C-alpha positions in Angstrom: -0.9 27.1 69.3 2.8 26.6 70.0 5.1 29.5 70.7 8.1 29.2 68.3 9.6 32.6 69.0 13.2 32.8 70.4 13.9 34.7 73.6 15.2 38.2 72.9 18.5 37.7 74.6 19.5 34.7 72.4 18.4 36.5 69.3 20.6 39.5 69.9 23.6 37.3 70.8 23.2 35.3 67.6 22.6 38.5 65.5 25.7 40.0 67.0 28.0 37.1 66.2 26.4 36.4 62.7 28.1 39.3 60.9 31.5 38.3 62.2 31.0 34.7 61.3 29.7 35.8 57.8 32.8 38.0 57.3 35.1 35.2 58.3 33.4 32.7 56.0 33.3 35.2 53.1 37.0 35.8 53.2 37.7 32.1 53.4 35.2 31.4 50.7 36.6 34.3 48.7 40.1 32.7 48.7 38.5 29.4 47.9 36.5 31.0 45.1 39.6 32.6 43.6 41.5 29.3 43.6 38.4 27.5 42.1 38.5 30.2 39.3 42.1 29.4 38.7 41.3 25.7 38.5 38.5 26.2 36.1 40.8 28.4 34.0 43.6 25.8 34.1 41.2 23.1 32.9 40.0 25.3 30.1 43.5 26.2 28.9 44.6 22.5 29.2 41.7 21.5 26.9 42.8 24.2 24.5 46.4 23.0 24.5 45.1 19.4 23.9 43.0 20.6 20.9 46.0 22.5 19.5 48.4 19.7 20.3 50.7 22.1 22.2 52.7 21.0 25.2 52.9 23.2 28.3 52.9 23.0 32.1 50.1 24.8 33.7 50.4 26.4 37.2 47.3 27.7 38.9 47.5 30.1 41.8 46.1 33.1 43.6 48.3 36.1 43.9 47.4 39.6 45.3 43.8 38.6 45.6 43.5 37.6 42.0 43.3 34.1 40.3 46.3 33.4 38.0 47.2 30.7 35.5 50.7 30.5 34.0 51.6 28.3 31.1 55.2 27.4 30.5 56.8 25.4 27.8 58.3 25.5 24.3 56.5 26.5 21.1 53.9 28.7 22.9 54.6 32.0 21.0 51.6 31.6 18.7 49.4 31.7 21.9 50.9 35.0 22.8 50.6 36.6 19.4 51.9 39.9 18.2 52.2 42.3 21.2 50.2 39.9 23.3 47.0 40.2 21.3 46.3 36.5 21.2 47.1 36.2 24.9 44.6 39.0 25.8 41.9 37.2 23.7 42.6 33.9 25.4 42.4 35.6 28.8 39.0 37.0 27.9 37.8 33.6 26.6 39.0 31.9 29.8 37.3 34.6 31.9 34.1 33.8 30.0 34.6 30.0 30.8 34.9 30.9 34.5 31.8 33.1 34.3 29.8 30.3 32.6 30.7 27.9 35.4 30.5 30.2 38.4 28.1 32.9 37.4 30.5 35.5 38.7 32.9 37.7 36.7 36.6 37.0 37.2 39.8 39.1 37.2 41.9 36.1 36.1 45.4 37.0 34.9 46.7 34.6 32.2 50.4 34.4 31.4 51.9 32.3 28.6 55.6 31.6 28.2 56.5 34.4 30.7 55.3 37.1 28.3 53.7 39.3 31.0 56.9 39.3 33.1 59.1 40.3 30.2 56.6 42.8 29.0 56.5 44.4 32.4 60.3 45.0 32.3 60.0 46.5 28.8 57.1 48.8 29.9 59.1 49.9 33.0 61.9 51.0 30.7 59.4 52.9 28.5 57.8 54.6 31.6 61.2 55.6 33.0 62.2 57.0 29.5 59.0 59.0 29.3 59.6 60.3 32.9 63.1 61.4 31.9 61.8 63.3 28.9 59.1 65.0 30.9 61.5 66.1 33.6 64.1 67.3 31.1 61.7 69.2 28.8 58.6 69.8 30.9 56.3 68.8 28.0 53.8 66.0 28.3 54.7 62.7 26.6 52.0 60.6 24.9 52.8 57.0 24.7 51.6 54.5 22.1 48.2 52.9 22.6 48.3 50.0 25.1 46.2 47.3 26.6 44.8 47.7 30.1 47.5 45.4 31.5 50.2 47.4 29.8 48.8 50.8 31.0 48.6 49.5 34.5 52.3 48.5 34.4 53.3 52.0 33.2 51.0 53.8 35.7 52.6 51.8 38.5 56.1 52.9 37.5 55.2 56.5 36.9 53.3 56.8 40.2 56.3 55.6 42.1 58.4 58.5 40.8 57.9 62.0 42.4 57.3 65.1 40.3 55.4 63.3 37.5 52.0 61.9 37.0 50.2 59.8 34.4 46.7 59.5 33.1 45.0 57.5 30.4 43.2 59.1 27.5 41.3 58.0 24.5 39.0 55.1 23.8 39.9 51.4 23.3 41.7 50.2 21.3 43.5 53.5 21.0 43.7 54.3 24.8 47.1 55.6 25.7 49.0 57.1 28.6 50.1 60.7 28.9 53.0 61.4 31.3 53.3 65.0 32.6 54.7 67.1 35.4 52.8 66.7 38.6 50.4 69.5 39.6 
């Protein structure tokens, strides 16, 4: 019988370095995985644009630890839809395409025609207006129902202002934000 065991000293040295190496490779793989998700999404959206005979330039990137795809070009408004409803649906379909290929859920953010950037500006104004009303009158202000993206934009603005707070209430698709005086 041959002894295939490893001496104790080398096992403990390998075991000690393995977690550090695993963490380093996970973070590198994680960034690589995120970029791979954005590539899969870009391919999916490119196929969709071809089917619809729409022209658009597609940029794939990773920002703030999240895969992103931006589509720019003319005649893209139908892909955004009323209040971004079509864009939200396309984002979910694209996330499903990523899941199908990778087996992992994705937090992909899809933007078409700069809609999300312009909507962020509008929502910041809505949030500041609600904060002004709360500070002036002291009564809570309930905003209209919003998507998760829109609610996050409003929460970010309200949370950056002292003396007020925001919380979401309700159930999709009627989930909304309430802005009130901070406790």
